[in-house]
N, C-alpha and C positions, 0 to 999 in steps of 0.2 A: 424599502431597505433597498429594491432595486436602483432606486434614485441615488440613495445615499451612496452606494457602491460603486456605480458604475456599469457601464458596458460590461457583458460577460466575456471574460478571457479564458474560460475553462478550454484546456487542450490537452488530449491524450499526448503521451510522451512515447512517441514511434520508434525511436532511435534503439536499436540494438534489439535483443533477442529477449523471448519470455524468461530463459535461464537466468539472465543477464539482470531482469528488472527485480525477479524474485531473489536473487543471492542478494543484491544492493538493500533489499527491504530487511532481509537476515542481519545483514552487516549494520545496517542503520538502529538495528532495535535497541532503546533503552541508552542511546547515545546523544549526545549534541549533534546539532547540524555540521557543524566544523569537525567536529572528532570525528563523525560518519564518515565525511568526505574526505578526509585525511587517510582513513583505514581504508575505504573504498579505493582510493587512487593506488594507494601501497597493491592493494589485492589485483588490481586491472592489470597493473604491471607484471606482475607475475607470467602474463597470457601475451601470447602472439597476438600484435594489433591491439592489444588493451583489452581484448574481446574475450571473456571468459566463457568456455564451454565446459558442460557436465563431465567429458571424457577426460578433456586436461586436467581438471581439477582432481580426477580421481589419480593421475599420475604424480602430482603432488606429496610430499610427505607433509607429515604433520609438522615439522619443526619449520620449514618453510611456509606453512599457511601461518602460522602463529608468530613467525617474524614480523608477519606484516601488522600486527597490532589485535589478530581474530584471539577471542575467548575461546576455551576448550570446550565451551558450551556452542558457541558459533560455529565453530571447525565443523563440530558433531551434525550441527542442522544444516550446514552446507554440503554435509559428506552424504547425507541422508536425502537430499534435495538431488544430488548429483546422482547418485545409485539409482533412484526412482526416474529419472529423467534419462539416464542414459540407457535404462533397460525399457523404456518406454511404457514402463508401470504408470507412470502420470505422461500423458501425450502432450507435452507439450506445444508440437505443431500443431493439434487441432484444437488447441482449449476454447478458441474463438470460435467455433463451430458448436461449443455446448452451451445450457443455458446458465444462468446464474447459479442458480441452485446445484447445478450438477459440477460447476467448476470450484466453487466452495468445497464441495465432497470430496472432489480429487484434489485438491491443494492443501488441505486441512490432514491430510494424512502423513505431509511431510513433518517431523519433528522440526517445532520452531515457527511453523506459519499456522498462525489461528485465524478465525473467521475477518477480526479487522483487517488483519493483511492482506488475503484475498480481497476485501470489498475495495481496498486501496489500490490494488493489481485490477481489478474490474473496471473503476473508475478512471484510473490515471495512466492505465497502460492499455487496456482493451477499449475504452471509449464508451463503455457503457453507460446509458443516462439515467438508467431507474435505480441507482443503489441507493439506500439511506443508511449508513452506518449508525446504528441507534444508541450503540455502544462510547461513540468517539465522545471526547469531553467537549470537544471544542462545539460539535454539533449540538450538545444537549446546552453550553453555554449561549450560543446564538439564537437557539429558540427560545432560552429562557430571556434574553434582550427583546429579542423580536416581538414576545407576546406578554412582555411587561410583568413575568412571573418574579414572585419574590423568591421562590426556592428554585434550583436547577431541576427541571424536569426526570422524569424516570425515563428507562428506555421506553418502555411501553406508553409514554406519555407521546415521548416523540415520535414512536411508530404510527399511532393513533393521528397526530397532527398531519403527519407527512404524507399518510393515503391519500391525502387530496393532492400532493403537488407530482401523482403519477401520471404521466410516466416520466417526467424528470426530476426525479428526487435528488440526481447526480446534481445539476445544474442548482436545485434548492439547496442542496448541501454545498455546494463553492459558494453561495452568497452568503450562507450563514458564519462559515469559516471567514470569508471577506470581512462581514458587518463586524467582526470582532476588532478588525484593524482599522477601521473609520474611525477618525479622531472624534470625539462626543458622541460615538455609538449611532444606533438609529433612531431616527425621530418615532 
């Protein structure tokens, strides 16, 4: 698979703040990439220097936030994130010092943020190298292809196979996702 995909180009996204990264995740849920980018761009434009902050979001009224294309549900999720971040109930500034499990526990308390979202945050924001999102369909499809399985594996099967990839399960995940893009599949 590594030969078919090529050199690893995994790189965490260090630009912006943890709040911005989580807000973008919420905005992007269940949207096409293009729609998410459009709404996120409009959302960013509501803030000075296009930099969303929890305290600034709390000062905006619902009508303003809805005008950029946010659903009522996502607006509620963003407000919950903002309230918890602004009060330091969720210590965004010090998240990087916590274990993966502790970060999952902290962030899944926010409405609209589930385990998968936190796993993506751990991988692509914090650069944690040992995360395996076993519920991700792309990961399951990549495992199915790599191991030549007739059926897509169950999450527990992915977890069992993935145990041998520790402590680099994030990089294995990156290769599994990329393998789905390789023309002709993985040999």
